[in-house]
C-alpha positions as CSV (number, residue, x, y, z in Angstrom):
1,X,-44.7,128.5,-63.6
2,X,-43.4,125.0,-64.2
3,X,-40.5,123.7,-62.3
4,X,-37.4,123.0,-64.5
5,X,-35.9,119.6,-64.6
6,X,-32.7,119.1,-62.6
7,X,-30.1,117.5,-65.0
8,X,-26.9,115.9,-63.9
9,X,-23.7,117.2,-65.3
10,X,-22.0,115.2,-68.1
11,X,-23.0,114.3,-71.6
12,X,-26.6,115.0,-72.5
13,X,-29.0,113.2,-74.8
14,X,-31.8,115.2,-76.4
15,X,-34.7,113.5,-78.2
16,X,-36.2,115.4,-81.1
17,X,-39.5,114.5,-82.8
18,X,-40.4,117.7,-84.8
19,X,-38.2,120.6,-85.9
20,X,-35.4,119.6,-83.6
21,X,-34.8,116.6,-85.9
22,X,-34.0,118.8,-88.9
23,X,-32.9,122.0,-87.2
24,X,-31.5,121.2,-83.8
25,X,-29.6,124.6,-83.3
26,X,-27.0,123.1,-80.9
27,X,-23.7,121.3,-81.3
28,X,-23.8,117.6,-80.9
29,X,-21.2,114.7,-81.2
30,X,-23.6,111.9,-82.1
31,X,-26.9,111.6,-83.8
32,X,-29.0,108.4,-83.8
33,X,-32.5,107.3,-84.8
34,X,-34.3,106.5,-81.5
35,X,-37.6,105.3,-80.2
36,X,-39.4,106.2,-77.1
37,X,-42.5,104.5,-75.6
38,X,-45.4,106.0,-73.7
39,X,-45.7,109.0,-76.0
40,X,-46.5,109.7,-79.7
41,X,-45.9,112.6,-82.1
42,X,-49.1,114.6,-82.6
43,X,-50.0,118.0,-83.9
44,X,-51.6,118.8,-80.6
45,X,-50.2,122.3,-79.7
46,X,-51.7,125.6,-80.8
47,X,-48.7,127.6,-82.0
48,X,-49.0,131.3,-80.9
49,X,-45.3,132.2,-81.6
50,X,-43.2,130.0,-84.0
51,X,-45.9,128.9,-86.5
52,X,-48.9,131.1,-85.7
53,X,-50.2,133.9,-83.6
54,X,-52.8,134.0,-80.8
55,X,-55.3,135.4,-83.3
56,X,-54.4,132.9,-86.0
57,X,-52.8,129.9,-84.4
58,X,-51.0,127.2,-86.2
59,X,-50.3,123.7,-85.0
60,X,-47.0,122.2,-83.9
61,X,-46.1,118.8,-82.7
62,X,-46.0,117.7,-79.1
63,X,-45.4,114.3,-77.5
64,X,-48.8,113.3,-76.3
65,X,-49.7,110.3,-74.0
66,X,-49.7,106.8,-75.4
67,X,-48.0,104.8,-78.1
68,X,-44.5,105.3,-79.2
69,X,-42.5,107.8,-81.3
70,X,-39.4,107.4,-83.5
71,X,-37.2,110.5,-83.9
72,X,-33.6,111.5,-83.4
73,X,-31.5,111.4,-80.3
74,X,-28.5,113.8,-80.2
75,X,-25.6,113.3,-77.8
76,X,-24.3,116.6,-76.6
77,X,-20.8,116.7,-75.1
78,X,-20.5,117.6,-71.4
79,X,-18.9,121.0,-72.1
80,X,-21.9,122.0,-74.2
81,X,-24.5,120.6,-71.8
82,X,-25.4,123.8,-69.8
83,X,-25.6,126.0,-73.0
84,X,-27.7,123.4,-74.8
85,X,-30.2,123.1,-72.0
86,X,-30.4,126.9,-71.8
87,X,-30.9,127.2,-75.6
88,X,-33.6,124.4,-75.5
89,X,-35.5,126.1,-72.7
90,X,-35.5,129.4,-74.5
91,X,-36.6,127.8,-77.8
92,X,-39.2,125.2,-76.5
93,X,-40.6,127.0,-73.5
94,X,-41.6,130.4,-74.9
95,X,-45.1,129.9,-73.6
96,X,-44.5,127.0,-71.2
97,X,-46.7,124.6,-73.3
98,X,-44.3,121.8,-72.8
99,X,-43.1,119.8,-69.8
100,X,-39.4,119.1,-69.7
101,X,-38.9,115.4,-69.2
102,X,-36.2,112.7,-69.2
103,X,-37.4,109.7,-71.2
104,X,-35.8,106.3,-72.0
105,X,-34.8,106.3,-75.6
106,X,-33.8,103.2,-77.4
107,X,-31.2,104.0,-80.0
108,X,-31.0,102.2,-83.3
109,X,-27.8,100.4,-82.2
110,X,-29.6,98.9,-79.2
111,X,-28.3,101.3,-76.5
112,X,-30.8,102.7,-74.0
113,X,-30.2,106.3,-72.9
114,X,-32.0,108.9,-70.8
115,X,-32.9,111.7,-73.1
116,X,-34.2,115.2,-72.5
117,X,-37.4,116.0,-74.4
118,X,-40.5,118.2,-74.3
119,X,-43.9,116.7,-73.7
120,X,-47.2,118.4,-74.3
121,X,-48.7,119.9,-71.1
122,X,-52.3,118.7,-71.3
123,X,-53.4,121.4,-68.8
124,X,-52.0,124.3,-70.8
125,X,-54.4,126.5,-72.7
126,X,-52.4,125.9,-76.0
127,X,-53.0,122.1,-75.7
128,X,-55.3,121.3,-78.7
129,X,-55.7,117.6,-78.0
130,X,-56.9,115.4,-80.8
131,X,-58.5,117.6,-83.4
132,X,-60.5,116.4,-86.4
133,X,-58.5,116.1,-89.7
134,X,-60.4,119.1,-91.1
135,X,-59.6,121.3,-88.2
136,X,-56.0,120.2,-88.2
137,X,-55.7,121.0,-91.9
138,X,-57.4,124.4,-91.4
139,X,-55.1,125.5,-88.6
140,X,-51.9,124.3,-90.4
141,X,-52.9,126.1,-93.6
142,X,-53.5,129.4,-91.7
143,X,-50.4,129.3,-89.5
144,X,-47.7,131.8,-89.9
145,X,-45.3,132.8,-87.1
146,X,-41.8,134.0,-86.2
147,X,-40.3,130.8,-87.5
148,X,-42.2,130.7,-90.8
149,X,-45.2,129.1,-92.4
150,X,-46.9,126.2,-90.6
151,X,-47.2,124.1,-93.8
152,X,-43.4,124.3,-94.2
153,X,-42.8,123.0,-90.7
154,X,-45.2,120.0,-91.3
155,X,-43.5,119.2,-94.7
156,X,-40.0,119.5,-93.3
157,X,-40.8,117.2,-90.5
158,X,-42.4,114.6,-92.8
159,X,-39.5,114.9,-95.3
160,X,-36.9,114.4,-92.6
161,X,-38.7,111.3,-91.4
162,X,-38.9,110.0,-94.9
163,X,-35.1,110.6,-95.4
164,X,-34.5,108.5,-92.3
165,X,-36.8,105.7,-93.5
166,X,-39.4,106.4,-90.9
167,X,-43.1,106.5,-91.7
168,X,-45.9,108.5,-90.0
169,X,-49.2,107.9,-91.9
170,X,-51.1,110.7,-90.2
171,X,-48.3,113.1,-91.2
172,X,-48.3,111.7,-94.8
173,X,-52.1,112.3,-95.0
174,X,-51.7,115.9,-93.8
175,X,-48.9,116.7,-96.3
176,X,-50.9,115.2,-99.2
177,X,-53.8,117.5,-98.3
178,X,-51.5,120.5,-98.0
179,X,-50.1,119.8,-101.4
180,X,-53.6,119.9,-103.0
181,X,-54.8,123.5,-102.5
182,X,-58.1,122.5,-104.0
183,X,-58.8,120.1,-101.2
184,X,-61.6,121.6,-99.1
185,X,-60.9,121.8,-95.4
186,X,-63.8,119.5,-94.7
187,X,-62.2,116.5,-96.4
């Protein structure tokens, strides 16, 4: 079992890079575009619950080592801090595939904040690593879990990034292939 991060009381920043961007599920008082360094958004987690099953896994995003990632930082008021952390742990740590981390987030207004986020655990059995485009497409197409269809998760994430003026070329490629049901998985 992973140790949980000890967080100081007070306002809390949370960095979202996947579904947290468009469906945070917690109250917040501020929302900013933010960038973190040292990690990048990648479809590197086999989903056995939210977007797939153990028999037919889907793929969800994780923060994987290297590069940078643009997403959303949410500031949570101090009075909601404990409930938000409990909620996030229940939502994100169903199978303990993520490591809870504090990262330095640079907000779009220039402020630097420490933000709670969830990083892919490369030692976990659900860590997929870097898959071929064909395998990524196959897994996303088949994924269906408690939170819905895997292709919807991928499209929602890309659409939200687009609304924010953010570009993720790998995600654009995947969404384009998902839209074309005649595209063979080997493309």
